N, C-alpha and C positions, 0 to 999 in steps of 0.2 A: 473277444475276437470280433472284428468288424464283419458284418454280414455282407456278402456280395449279392447284388441283384442281377438276375439273369433274364434277359428279354430280347425279343426280336424287333422287327420294324413296326412302324405305324400301320394301321389298317391290317392287323395280323391275319394270316391265313393258317391253314392247318399245319404246315411245316414249321412256321414261326412258333406257334403255341406248343406243339409237340416237342420241338427242339429245345425250347426254353425249359420245359419240364425235364427232358432227358439230360440236358447239359448241367442243370442245377444239381441233379442227382449224381452225375458223373464227377463234377468238380468236388462235391462234398466227399464222395467215397475215395477219389484218387488223391486229393490234396488235403483233406481234412478241413476245408473251409466251410463255414456256415453260409448257406445260400438260400435264396428265395426266387422262384420263378414268378415273374410278373408279366403283364402284357401292356401294350400301348394302345389298346382299344378292345372293344367287345368282340367275342368270337362270331364269325359268320355262321350261317345255317349248316354248312358242311362240317365245320369244326365242332359246332355244338353237338352234331350227331355223334361224332367220335368221342367227345367228352362224356356224353350221356351213356354211350355204349360201354365205355370202360370206367364209368362211375367216378369221373373227376369233376370237382367243382370248378367253375370258371376262375381263371387267375385274377388276382388283384390288379386293377387297371390303374396305371400311373401316367402322368404327363411329364413329371420331373423325377429324377432319381433322388430318393431320400436316404442315400447312403454314400459312402466315400468311394467304393469300388464297384465296378459293374463288369459283367461279361456279356458280350454281344453275340447273338445268334442270327443267322439268316440276313445279315446286313453288316456293312462296315462304313456306310456314308452317314455323316452327321445329319444331313437333311432328312434322313429317314428315321432318325432316332429321337431320344428324349430331348426336350428343349434345353436342358442344362448339361449336355454331354461334355462341353468344354470345361466344366467345373468339377468333373469327377475323374477318377483314375480308371482307365480301361485296363482290366487285368487280363482279359483274354477275348478272342474272337473265334467263332466257328461259323464259317460262311462258304457259299458256293457262287457268289456273284463277282463281278469285276471289282478290282481293288481301287478304292479312292480313300486312302487311309495313311495317316502319319502318326508316329508315336515318339515321345521324347525318351523312352526307355524300352529295353527289350521286353516283349510280352509273349504270352502263349497265343500264337496266331496260326490257325489251321484253316486254310482256304483251298478247297479242291473243286475242280469242275465236275462234280458228281450231280446226279439228278435231284438229290435232296440233302439238306443238312443232316437229316436223320440218318442217312446212309453213312455220312462222315462219322457221326457219333456212334453208330453201330460198331464200326471198326476201331474207334477209340476205346469203347468198352472192351473189345476183344484184346487190344494191345495192353490194357491195364489189368486184364484178367478179372473184370468186375461183372458179376452176374446182373442181368437186366431184369427187374421186377416185371411180372406178367402184364400189369396194367400199363406200365411205361412202354413196354414192347408193343402193346396194342396201339398206343398213340403214335409211336414211331412207324409202325406199319401204315397207319392212316396217312402219315406225312409223306411217305414214299409214294403211296397210291395217288395222293393229291398232286404232288409236284411232277410226277411222271405220267399222270393220267393213265394209271394202270400199265405202266411200262411202254406206252405208245408214243409219248412225247419224244421229240428229237433230243431233249436234254438227258434222256435215259442213257446210262453207261453200263458197261459189263459188270460193274460193282453193285448196281442197284438191285437186280433180280436176286442174287444170292442173299443180300441183306434183307430184302423183303420176305423171302421164303423163310429165312431163319427167324426173323422177328415174328412173323405170323405163327410159326410153330411155337415159339415161346409164349405168345399171347393166347394160344389155344384156338386160333382161327382156322377152321378146317378147310375153308374155301375162300382164300383171300380175294379172288376175282369177284365172287358173289358179294362179299362184304364190301369190297371197294366200289363196285358199281352202285350198291345201295347208298353208300356214303356220298359218292359224287352226285347222284341224282337228288339227294337231300339238299344239296346246295344249288340246284337249278330251278327251284320254284321261285320265279321272279315276280309273280303276281302280287305277293304280299309285301314287296319291298318298294319303297318310294324311288323315284328317279334319282334323287340325291344319294340314297343308300346304294343304288346300283353303281353309280359312277365313282363313289368313294370307297366302296367295299374292298377293292383290291387295286389301289391306285398308288403310283409312285411318280416322282418328278425327276426329270433328266435334263442335262444340259448338253445340247449338240452345237458345239462351236458358238456358244453365246445365245443360242435359241433354247429357251426353257420350254420343255414339253411335259405336260401332265399326261400320263398313259394309264388308263384304267382298263380293267378286264373283268368280264363276267362269263361264267360257264352256263350253258343251257343245252337243251336237247332240241330246240326249235328256234333258229335264228330269226326266221321271218316273223314268228310270233312276237319275239322281243322287239323287232323293228316296228311293230304296230304302235309302239310307244315312242317313236323317234322324236316327235315334236316336244314331248314332255322331257325326254332325255336331253335334248339340245338346250332347252331352257335351263335345266339344271347345270349343264356344262357351262353355259354363258355366265351363270350366277357365281361360278367358282373363280372367275376373273383371271384365267390363265391366257397368255398370248396364243398358246397352242394346246389343244386338248384332243387326244386320240382315244376313243373309247372302243375297245375291241370286244366283240361278242363272239364267243367260241362254242362251236358245237362239239361236245365231248364224245359223242357217239360216232360222228363221221370225220372228225379231225379236220375241220375247216373253220374259218372265221370270216366275219365282215367287220368293218370298223367305221365309226362315225368320226369325221374330223372337222373341227372348227379352228380356224386360224388363217394366217396370211402366208403360209408356206405350202400351199396346195401342190405346186409344181414339185417341190422336194419330196412330199409324201408320195405323189404318183411315181416319181423316179425311184424312190426307195423300194416300192412294192411292185413296180412294173405294171401298173394298172391305172384306171381312170376313176376319179371321184364323180359320182353321179348323185346329185341331190345330197352332197356331203358324205356319201357312203362309198367305200371302196371294198372290192371283193379280195379276200386273202385266202386263196385255196391252199390247203395243206398247212396253214399257220395255226399253231396252238400255243407256242411258247413266246412270251414277251421277251424273255432273256435271250433266247437264241434266234428268234425269227422276226422280232419287231425292233428291238433296240439296235442290233448290229447294222441292218440295212439303213436305218435312219442316221446312224453315226456316219456311215459311208456317204450318204446323200449330202450331208452337210460338210 
């Protein structure tokens, strides 16, 4: 039987890694397929905290799929996936992003606008009546915490909190808020990361009416401290050679952001966020979600 590789997007975050692990287990138990969860990059500090806490080894990192069939989690766009995606058969997708996907044959495609792919997978486990192992439930708990910022993000839905509470109970987490805050803070120590690591750690490319934007995001507990490295960050952004680069710095405690923008579409960026760029920086009050609060207004502006 051909093994199916299960993986998320490039520059993986906690939901990507946890959902790959969970989906690989689900597909194996539900359909009898041999599966392997892999990653398209090394885990960030937040994700590593969760992996260590629940005693998981980091997933095998690949750039090309070395099997015939794959299952995608937390993405469905080819630009965010493995280099040879066009050469393999996509057997399934579990995602919660906008759909930019075509298929030559019917596939198992589950895309719902929930706060986390792990939330989708939780209800999939329930629908198949499959018991979730404690350690996988812990990773799924971590994923929901990460993607919803402890249920404070505007991406949070009425489905996420029940899933989070149930998964935390399975995982034996007595206080998921305390655990979640510790995990989120583990990912906010920016001092040990190079400027390139900061801008690449959670970055995706988007096309807005022919204008390619690279949008990176990093979480912190002190935006102004992060901006003391602005010149270093801008040099790293320039070296990436994108026509437009927006780097969002998000305060996870106060639910606000500021962004550094380099490119020739300043007017459109100011229009999108109803603000002014000052020394390449724009204030984004109340913005925490790239998916819900950054990409849609840029789409509208173009």
